[in-house]
N, C-alpha and C positions, 0 to 999 in steps of 0.2 A: 402445782408442779410435783410430779412424783419423783422420789429419790431413786436413783439407779446406782446400785452397788455392784461393782465389777470385781469378781474373784477369779484368780487363775491358779493353776497348779504350778509346781516348782519347775516344770519343763518349759514354761511359757513366760516370756516377757513381752508385755504389750507396750508399744510406743504411744506417746501422747496423741499423735494424729489418729492412730487406729482406734484408740479408746474414745476419742471424740466422734469418730465416724460411727462406732457402735452405739454411743449415746444418742446421736442424731437419728440413726436408723430406728432405734427402739422408741424414742420419743415420737417420731413421726408415725411409726406403725401402730403405736398404742394410744395415739392422741385422743381418740374418741372414748377411751376407757380411763383417761387420766383422773377423772373425778372418782373412779372406782378404786384405783390402785393407789395405796399409800407409799408402797416401796416395791422396787423390783430388784431382785437379786439375780445376778448373771454369773454363772459358774462355767468357765471354759477350762477344758482339760484335754489332754492327749492320752487316749487309752493305751497307746503303745509306747509312751515315753519317747525316747529318742529314736526308736526303730521306725522304719517306714511302714506305712500300712494304709489300706483304703478304708474309708468310712471310720477313721479312728479319732476324728476331732469331735469332741462332745460339747454340746451346749445345753446347760440346764437353766431354765428360766423359772424363777419362783416369784409369783406376784402375791404380795400381801394386800388383802382387800379389807377395807374398813368394815368391821363388824362381821366378817366372814372368815372361814378357814382359808389359809393360803392355798393357791393353786400352783402346781408345778408341772412342767412339761420338759421332756428331754428329746434331743435330736442329735443324730450322728451325721457327719458329712465328711467329704474328702478334704474340705478346707473349713476354717473357722467361719468364713463368710456364709458357706452353704449350711453349716450347722446352725448358725444364728438365724438365718432366713427361715429355715425349716421349723425351728423352735418357735419363732415369732408367729408363723402361720398357725401352728398348733395352739399356741397361747391365745391368739385372737379368737379361734373357734371355741375354745373353752370359756373365754370371757364373755363371748356372745351368749352362751347358755346361762352363765351366772347373771349377767345383766338382764336377760329375759326373765329369769326366775324372780329377780329383785323387783322388776316392774310389775309382775303379776300379783305380788303380795301387797 
């Protein structure tokens, strides 16, 4: 089971239910890479702080992989859900490459 560490900036307070939803989404999305990832760092931030803005919700996912360099991806979205979903898609495609390289050696 990979460890998921959720970090947020000072502009953001995450409720327990939303945190659980994020954990579930990431666990399900990265399920097939769970033997690869030792720890997943999730950084959520609002690029504009309290001001309104489009595409200002930022999600950075950093996957620590046993015996390899960590892999990090960033995605911006209008909502945290969109930012997380986009970052998850990017991370899966990156992990696919890492897993492929590991298999070929």
